[in-house]
C-alpha beads as a LAMMPS data file, in Angstrom:
LAMMPS data file: protein, C-alpha beads

172 atoms
171 bonds

1 atom types
1 bond types

-500.0 500.0 xlo xhi
-500.0 500.0 ylo yhi
-500.0 500.0 zlo zhi

Masses

1 110.0

Atoms # bond

1 1 1 176.447 419.841 -8.315
2 1 1 179.536 421.601 -9.520
3 1 1 179.303 425.357 -9.875
4 1 1 180.684 425.385 -13.234
5 1 1 177.805 423.048 -14.547
6 1 1 175.364 425.659 -13.573
7 1 1 174.478 428.217 -16.175
8 1 1 174.765 431.712 -15.035
9 1 1 172.354 434.296 -16.561
10 1 1 172.120 437.875 -16.108
11 1 1 168.425 438.290 -16.441
12 1 1 167.453 441.823 -17.483
13 1 1 165.169 443.395 -14.907
14 1 1 163.042 444.961 -17.374
15 1 1 161.701 444.388 -20.936
16 1 1 164.163 445.627 -23.718
17 1 1 163.416 449.300 -24.633
18 1 1 161.767 450.227 -27.799
19 1 1 165.207 451.093 -29.335
20 1 1 166.838 447.754 -28.323
21 1 1 168.888 446.314 -31.374
22 1 1 167.826 442.748 -33.066
23 1 1 170.710 441.322 -31.114
24 1 1 169.600 442.696 -27.582
25 1 1 166.129 441.170 -28.231
26 1 1 167.653 437.817 -29.237
27 1 1 169.662 437.975 -25.980
28 1 1 166.630 438.778 -24.005
29 1 1 164.520 436.027 -25.546
30 1 1 167.387 433.531 -25.029
31 1 1 167.419 434.588 -21.209
32 1 1 163.569 434.114 -21.045
33 1 1 163.544 430.831 -22.416
34 1 1 166.522 429.654 -20.254
35 1 1 165.184 431.136 -16.957
36 1 1 161.541 430.746 -17.297
37 1 1 161.102 427.626 -19.308
38 1 1 164.266 425.858 -18.085
39 1 1 165.569 425.093 -21.450
40 1 1 169.260 424.577 -22.102
41 1 1 171.277 427.476 -23.247
42 1 1 172.116 426.098 -26.773
43 1 1 168.374 425.399 -27.374
44 1 1 167.467 428.823 -26.036
45 1 1 169.876 430.408 -28.364
46 1 1 168.963 428.314 -31.295
47 1 1 165.185 429.505 -30.763
48 1 1 166.065 433.133 -30.050
49 1 1 168.081 433.248 -33.135
50 1 1 164.904 432.880 -35.141
51 1 1 164.266 436.565 -34.255
52 1 1 166.055 438.047 -37.247
53 1 1 165.749 441.866 -37.803
54 1 1 163.109 443.077 -35.260
55 1 1 163.885 445.776 -32.672
56 1 1 162.419 446.218 -29.220
57 1 1 159.430 448.116 -30.490
58 1 1 158.644 445.267 -32.723
59 1 1 158.918 442.715 -29.944
60 1 1 156.456 444.918 -27.900
61 1 1 153.973 444.891 -30.638
62 1 1 154.316 441.255 -31.773
63 1 1 151.037 439.202 -31.352
64 1 1 150.577 435.672 -30.321
65 1 1 150.341 434.728 -34.116
66 1 1 153.717 436.440 -34.737
67 1 1 155.385 434.496 -32.059
68 1 1 153.975 431.180 -33.352
69 1 1 154.956 432.107 -36.879
70 1 1 158.505 433.114 -35.873
71 1 1 159.218 430.604 -33.181
72 1 1 156.941 427.731 -34.293
73 1 1 153.742 426.258 -32.627
74 1 1 155.771 424.299 -30.091
75 1 1 157.346 427.351 -28.412
76 1 1 155.724 430.372 -29.724
77 1 1 152.818 430.454 -27.436
78 1 1 154.710 429.861 -24.271
79 1 1 157.426 432.549 -25.219
80 1 1 154.724 435.022 -26.103
81 1 1 153.110 434.472 -22.684
82 1 1 156.429 434.945 -20.913
83 1 1 157.176 438.092 -22.824
84 1 1 153.758 439.535 -22.179
85 1 1 154.451 438.939 -18.466
86 1 1 157.625 440.978 -18.629
87 1 1 155.758 443.944 -20.667
88 1 1 153.265 444.030 -17.861
89 1 1 155.786 443.943 -15.169
90 1 1 157.928 446.486 -16.790
91 1 1 154.871 448.677 -17.423
92 1 1 153.432 448.820 -13.998
93 1 1 156.581 450.092 -12.507
94 1 1 156.337 453.671 -14.270
95 1 1 154.657 456.536 -12.912
96 1 1 153.001 457.275 -16.264
97 1 1 151.482 453.793 -16.150
98 1 1 149.802 454.704 -12.762
99 1 1 148.725 458.119 -14.223
100 1 1 147.321 456.602 -17.437
101 1 1 145.429 453.944 -15.578
102 1 1 143.951 455.934 -12.873
103 1 1 143.582 459.528 -14.252
104 1 1 140.473 458.817 -16.719
105 1 1 138.257 457.239 -14.211
106 1 1 139.136 459.624 -11.370
107 1 1 138.880 462.633 -13.495
108 1 1 135.583 461.461 -14.951
109 1 1 134.080 461.063 -11.380
110 1 1 135.298 464.545 -10.474
111 1 1 133.784 465.942 -13.906
112 1 1 130.604 464.250 -13.118
113 1 1 130.411 465.767 -9.581
114 1 1 131.041 469.206 -11.108
115 1 1 128.286 468.682 -13.677
116 1 1 125.859 467.606 -10.864
117 1 1 126.965 470.981 -9.091
118 1 1 126.160 472.907 -12.205
119 1 1 122.617 471.613 -12.351
120 1 1 122.124 472.070 -8.487
121 1 1 123.496 475.502 -8.545
122 1 1 122.158 477.014 -11.898
123 1 1 123.491 480.569 -11.035
124 1 1 127.086 479.248 -11.040
125 1 1 126.809 476.786 -13.798
126 1 1 129.612 478.299 -15.808
127 1 1 132.116 477.837 -12.975
128 1 1 131.123 474.373 -12.515
129 1 1 131.298 473.619 -16.380
130 1 1 134.950 475.152 -16.214
131 1 1 135.869 472.919 -13.420
132 1 1 134.508 469.795 -15.088
133 1 1 136.392 470.614 -18.366
134 1 1 139.596 471.032 -16.343
135 1 1 139.205 467.697 -14.804
136 1 1 138.607 466.015 -18.121
137 1 1 140.346 467.768 -20.925
138 1 1 144.057 467.980 -20.183
139 1 1 144.207 464.630 -18.368
140 1 1 142.533 462.703 -21.075
141 1 1 144.526 464.536 -23.808
142 1 1 147.746 463.590 -21.892
143 1 1 146.790 459.989 -21.120
144 1 1 145.939 459.434 -24.870
145 1 1 149.676 459.407 -25.792
146 1 1 150.226 456.337 -23.683
147 1 1 147.478 454.403 -25.460
148 1 1 147.211 452.499 -28.865
149 1 1 144.852 452.733 -31.692
150 1 1 141.137 453.300 -30.992
151 1 1 141.740 454.281 -27.456
152 1 1 144.328 456.710 -28.377
153 1 1 141.827 458.325 -31.027
154 1 1 138.828 458.421 -28.478
155 1 1 140.957 459.939 -25.628
156 1 1 142.280 462.562 -27.934
157 1 1 138.916 463.546 -29.309
158 1 1 137.431 463.697 -25.720
159 1 1 140.270 465.483 -24.303
160 1 1 140.480 467.939 -27.224
161 1 1 136.661 468.477 -26.955
162 1 1 136.840 469.127 -23.180
163 1 1 140.050 471.576 -23.556
164 1 1 138.162 473.460 -26.268
165 1 1 135.202 473.644 -23.945
166 1 1 137.464 474.847 -21.123
167 1 1 138.983 477.544 -23.380
168 1 1 135.577 478.837 -24.414
169 1 1 134.471 478.946 -20.834
170 1 1 137.611 480.795 -19.759
171 1 1 136.646 483.514 -22.517
172 1 1 133.064 483.978 -21.574

Bonds

1 1 1 2
2 1 2 3
3 1 3 4
4 1 4 5
5 1 5 6
6 1 6 7
7 1 7 8
8 1 8 9
9 1 9 10
10 1 10 11
11 1 11 12
12 1 12 13
13 1 13 14
14 1 14 15
15 1 15 16
16 1 16 17
17 1 17 18
18 1 18 19
19 1 19 20
20 1 20 21
21 1 21 22
22 1 22 23
23 1 23 24
24 1 24 25
25 1 25 26
26 1 26 27
27 1 27 28
28 1 28 29
29 1 29 30
30 1 30 31
31 1 31 32
32 1 32 33
33 1 33 34
34 1 34 35
35 1 35 36
36 1 36 37
37 1 37 38
38 1 38 39
39 1 39 40
40 1 40 41
41 1 41 42
42 1 42 43
43 1 43 44
44 1 44 45
45 1 45 46
46 1 46 47
47 1 47 48
48 1 48 49
49 1 49 50
50 1 50 51
51 1 51 52
52 1 52 53
53 1 53 54
54 1 54 55
55 1 55 56
56 1 56 57
57 1 57 58
58 1 58 59
59 1 59 60
60 1 60 61
61 1 61 62
62 1 62 63
63 1 63 64
64 1 64 65
65 1 65 66
66 1 66 67
67 1 67 68
68 1 68 69
69 1 69 70
70 1 70 71
71 1 71 72
72 1 72 73
73 1 73 74
74 1 74 75
75 1 75 76
76 1 76 77
77 1 77 78
78 1 78 79
79 1 79 80
80 1 80 81
81 1 81 82
82 1 82 83
83 1 83 84
84 1 84 85
85 1 85 86
86 1 86 87
87 1 87 88
88 1 88 89
89 1 89 90
90 1 90 91
91 1 91 92
92 1 92 93
93 1 93 94
94 1 94 95
95 1 95 96
96 1 96 97
97 1 97 98
98 1 98 99
99 1 99 100
100 1 100 101
101 1 101 102
102 1 102 103
103 1 103 104
104 1 104 105
105 1 105 106
106 1 106 107
107 1 107 108
108 1 108 109
109 1 109 110
110 1 110 111
111 1 111 112
112 1 112 113
113 1 113 114
114 1 114 115
115 1 115 116
116 1 116 117
117 1 117 118
118 1 118 119
119 1 119 120
120 1 120 121
121 1 121 122
122 1 122 123
123 1 123 124
124 1 124 125
125 1 125 126
126 1 126 127
127 1 127 128
128 1 128 129
129 1 129 130
130 1 130 131
131 1 131 132
132 1 132 133
133 1 133 134
134 1 134 135
135 1 135 136
136 1 136 137
137 1 137 138
138 1 138 139
139 1 139 140
140 1 140 141
141 1 141 142
142 1 142 143
143 1 143 144
144 1 144 145
145 1 145 146
146 1 146 147
147 1 147 148
148 1 148 149
149 1 149 150
150 1 150 151
151 1 151 152
152 1 152 153
153 1 153 154
154 1 154 155
155 1 155 156
156 1 156 157
157 1 157 158
158 1 158 159
159 1 159 160
160 1 160 161
161 1 161 162
162 1 162 163
163 1 163 164
164 1 164 165
165 1 165 166
166 1 166 167
167 1 167 168
168 1 168 169
169 1 169 170
170 1 170 171
171 1 171 172
């Protein structure tokens, strides 16, 4: 095959940022269709051009139904799956993802250990309760800002309660 016949694509290594312009999102979608679904560039651009005004943040929050409505039943579901793969791939390369994913369970286990210690050693219960609140409060509160919706509210509430408990125990 002659080299000129092969389409050359500069595939973005990550999902477009939340501030990406609609044109950048269309370019990304066209590249996804051409590279992951072996569509020809003209068809990929035709489909990608159905994305009209949404920015990167809108693409990130779009649901499967949004994709099907925008790109049609024939393409929308497949394109949604490919975009979700890129979102996951992009997300797992960040340190805050690691922190957000592992901090709540690790901190919960540590807090449970300190609560058990408070029960086992009642004469030092305040100290162990303080340690338990250190483990849960600030990490949960910080992780809440990487979550969406109900998870964010629950983690903020839990982190806030534990942080308040920590402050009260510091004052006592």
